[in-house]
C-alpha positions as CSV (number, residue, x, y, z in Angstrom):
1,M,-20.3,46.6,0.5
2,S,-22.3,47.8,-2.5
3,G,-21.2,50.7,-4.8
4,E,-21.4,54.3,-3.7
5,I,-24.5,56.4,-4.3
6,S,-24.1,59.2,-6.8
7,P,-25.5,62.7,-6.1
8,M,-28.4,61.8,-8.5
9,G,-29.3,58.9,-6.3
10,Q,-28.0,56.3,-8.7
11,P,-25.5,53.6,-7.7
12,S,-22.0,54.2,-9.0
13,G,-19.2,51.8,-9.3
14,P,-16.1,51.0,-11.4
15,G,-18.3,50.7,-14.6
16,S,-20.7,53.6,-13.9
17,P,-19.0,56.9,-13.0
18,P,-21.2,59.6,-11.4
19,E,-22.8,62.2,-13.6
20,L,-20.9,65.5,-13.8
21,R,-22.9,68.4,-12.5
22,A,-23.6,71.4,-14.7
23,S,-22.6,74.9,-13.6
24,H,-24.4,78.2,-14.3
25,A,-21.7,78.9,-17.0
26,D,-22.5,75.5,-18.7
27,R,-26.2,76.3,-18.8
28,D,-25.6,79.9,-20.1
29,R,-23.4,78.5,-22.9
30,V,-26.1,76.1,-24.0
31,V,-28.8,78.8,-23.9
32,D,-26.6,80.9,-26.2
33,V,-26.2,78.0,-28.6
34,L,-30.0,77.4,-28.7
35,R,-30.8,81.1,-29.2
36,I,-28.3,81.4,-32.1
37,A,-29.7,78.3,-33.7
38,A,-33.2,79.7,-33.5
39,G,-32.0,82.9,-35.1
40,D,-30.5,80.9,-37.9
41,G,-33.8,79.1,-38.5
42,L,-32.7,75.7,-37.1
43,L,-35.3,75.7,-34.3
44,A,-38.9,76.6,-34.3
45,A,-40.2,78.9,-31.6
46,D,-41.9,76.0,-29.6
47,E,-38.7,73.9,-29.9
48,L,-36.7,76.8,-28.6
49,D,-39.0,77.3,-25.6
50,E,-38.9,73.6,-24.7
51,R,-35.1,73.4,-24.9
52,L,-34.5,76.7,-23.1
53,E,-36.6,75.4,-20.2
54,A,-34.8,72.1,-20.1
55,A,-31.4,73.9,-20.3
56,L,-32.2,76.2,-17.4
57,T,-33.3,73.3,-15.2
58,A,-30.6,70.8,-16.2
59,R,-28.5,69.3,-13.4
60,T,-25.9,67.4,-15.4
61,L,-23.7,68.0,-18.4
62,S,-25.2,65.0,-20.2
63,E,-28.6,66.6,-20.0
64,L,-27.2,69.8,-21.6
65,T,-25.3,67.8,-24.3
66,A,-28.5,66.2,-25.4
67,L,-30.1,69.6,-26.1
68,T,-27.5,70.6,-28.7
69,A,-26.5,67.2,-30.1
70,D,-28.4,67.9,-33.4
71,L,-27.1,71.5,-33.8
72,P,-23.9,72.8,-35.4
73,P,-21.5,74.4,-33.0
74,A,-22.0,78.1,-32.6
75,P,-19.0,80.4,-33.4
76,S,-17.3,81.1,-30.1
77,A,-14.4,83.3,-31.1
78,P,-14.9,87.0,-30.2
79,G,-15.0,89.3,-33.2
80,A,-15.8,86.4,-35.6
81,A,-16.7,87.5,-39.1
82,G,-20.3,88.7,-39.4
83,A,-21.0,88.4,-35.7
84,D,-21.3,92.2,-35.1
85,V,-23.4,92.7,-38.2
86,K,-26.0,90.1,-37.0
87,D,-26.1,91.7,-33.6
88,V,-27.0,95.2,-34.8
89,V,-29.9,96.2,-37.1
90,R,-30.4,99.8,-38.2
91,I,-33.6,101.1,-39.6
92,E,-33.6,104.5,-41.4
93,Q,-36.8,106.1,-42.9
94,V,-37.9,109.6,-43.5
95,H,-41.5,110.6,-44.5
96,S,-42.3,107.2,-46.0
97,G,-44.6,104.2,-45.2
98,A,-44.9,102.5,-41.9
99,V,-42.1,100.4,-40.5
100,E,-43.4,97.0,-39.2
101,R,-41.7,94.0,-37.7
102,T,-44.4,91.4,-37.2
103,G,-44.7,87.6,-37.3
104,R,-41.6,85.5,-37.0
105,W,-38.9,88.1,-37.2
106,V,-35.6,87.6,-35.5
107,V,-34.9,90.0,-32.6
108,P,-31.3,91.3,-32.7
109,R,-29.2,92.3,-29.7
110,R,-29.5,96.0,-30.6
111,L,-31.8,97.9,-32.9
112,E,-31.0,101.4,-34.1
113,L,-34.1,103.3,-35.0
114,A,-33.6,106.5,-37.0
115,V,-37.0,107.4,-38.2
116,T,-38.7,110.7,-39.0
117,Y,-42.5,111.0,-39.4
118,C,-43.1,107.2,-40.0
119,D,-45.2,104.9,-37.7
120,V,-43.1,102.1,-36.3
121,T,-44.6,98.8,-35.0
122,L,-42.5,96.1,-33.3
123,D,-44.6,93.1,-32.5
124,F,-42.8,90.6,-30.2
125,T,-45.7,88.1,-29.8
126,G,-44.4,85.8,-32.7
127,A,-40.8,86.9,-32.8
128,V,-37.8,84.6,-32.5
129,I,-35.9,85.8,-29.5
130,T,-32.2,85.1,-29.7
131,H,-31.0,87.2,-26.8
132,D,-32.4,88.0,-23.4
133,T,-32.0,91.8,-23.8
134,L,-32.8,94.1,-26.7
135,R,-31.5,97.6,-26.7
136,I,-33.4,100.0,-29.0
137,D,-31.5,103.2,-29.7
138,V,-34.3,105.6,-30.6
139,D,-33.8,108.7,-32.7
140,M,-37.5,109.2,-33.8
141,T,-39.5,112.3,-34.6
142,G,-43.3,112.3,-35.0
143,K,-45.9,109.6,-35.4
144,T,-46.2,106.6,-33.0
145,L,-43.8,103.9,-31.9
146,T,-45.8,100.8,-30.9
147,L,-44.5,97.9,-29.0
148,V,-46.7,94.8,-28.9
149,T,-45.8,92.6,-26.0
150,G,-46.6,89.1,-24.8
151,P,-45.9,86.9,-21.8
152,G,-42.3,87.4,-20.5
153,I,-41.7,90.6,-22.5
154,V,-40.6,93.5,-20.3
155,I,-40.4,97.1,-21.6
156,D,-38.1,99.6,-19.9
157,T,-38.5,103.2,-21.0
158,D,-36.4,104.8,-18.2
159,G,-33.6,105.7,-20.6
160,L,-35.8,107.4,-23.2
161,Q,-35.9,111.2,-23.4
162,L,-39.4,112.5,-24.3
163,V,-39.7,115.8,-26.2
164,H,-43.3,116.9,-26.7
165,S,-44.2,113.2,-26.5
166,R,-45.6,110.7,-24.1
167,V,-45.6,107.0,-23.2
168,K,-48.8,105.0,-22.9
169,F,-48.8,101.6,-21.3
170,A,-52.0,99.6,-22.0
171,R,-53.1,97.3,-19.2
172,T,-51.5,93.9,-19.8
173,P,-52.4,90.8,-17.8
174,T,-49.2,89.5,-16.2
175,D,-48.1,86.4,-14.3
176,P,-45.7,87.4,-11.5
177,D,-44.1,83.9,-11.7
178,A,-43.6,84.0,-15.4
179,P,-39.9,84.1,-16.4
180,V,-38.6,87.1,-18.3
181,A,-38.0,86.0,-21.9
182,L,-36.9,89.4,-23.2
183,R,-36.1,92.8,-21.7
184,V,-36.5,95.7,-24.1
185,E,-34.5,98.8,-23.1
186,L,-35.4,102.0,-24.9
187,V,-32.8,104.7,-24.9
188,G,-32.3,107.9,-26.9
189,Q,-35.0,110.5,-27.8
190,K,-38.6,110.4,-29.0
191,A,-39.8,113.9,-30.1
192,H,-43.5,114.5,-30.8
193,G,-46.0,111.7,-31.2
194,R,-46.3,108.8,-28.8
195,V,-44.8,105.6,-27.6
196,V,-47.5,102.9,-27.0
197,V,-46.9,99.6,-25.2
198,R,-49.8,97.2,-25.5
199,P,-50.8,93.5,-25.7
200,P,-51.9,92.0,-29.0
201,R,-55.4,92.9,-30.1
202,R,-58.1,90.2,-29.7
203,T,-59.3,88.5,-32.8
204,F,-63.0,88.6,-33.6
205,G,-63.5,85.1,-32.4
206,Q,-61.7,85.9,-29.1
207,W,-63.9,89.0,-28.7
208,L,-67.1,86.9,-29.1
209,L,-65.9,84.4,-26.5
210,R,-65.3,87.1,-24.0
211,R,-68.7,88.8,-24.5
212,P,-71.1,88.8,-21.5
213,A,-73.6,86.0,-21.7
214,A,-76.5,88.5,-21.8
215,L,-75.1,90.1,-24.9
216,S,-74.3,86.8,-26.8
217,A,-77.7,85.2,-26.1
């Protein structure tokens, strides 16, 4: 009788043990390692996306191992030196220039925003996402807080208290089947001014391509 068939459909025998299946915890551990590596500059944004997709669909431990083979091990001990500092970023400004986080900035786990009469822009379209949730503790008076979103970016303002202020959501084309890459939770208080959630603005070239044919002729 020939060797048994492994769950992956491959014959197994004395010299070829079956592949060990990966659990949800195994996948989550690898996802954390990949996100930390991206935050440290070891993976580009497109590499992170490719490896995260592979990790979330991996069936065996060997598939997961291959995704982190060229990366240093991530610190696993709770309370490791510097871990809490990297997880929390605080921004404090009063009556000064605009606060902007654009391009390839690293998204922390928590952002403390203590700003008075300064515009704030957080652009997530090119950001390096190292966690699946960002909590923004808002203590902001005056001016506008702008959140620029992209595919897979979800903004939750239910925990935000508005005092003589309002939230404006610009229409954003969404794919209902697209996975959530980052959930942004706003909590705290926004007094006076506005909170604007919008997609990135079109470039001049994109605007020309989307013009009606009658106008572009």
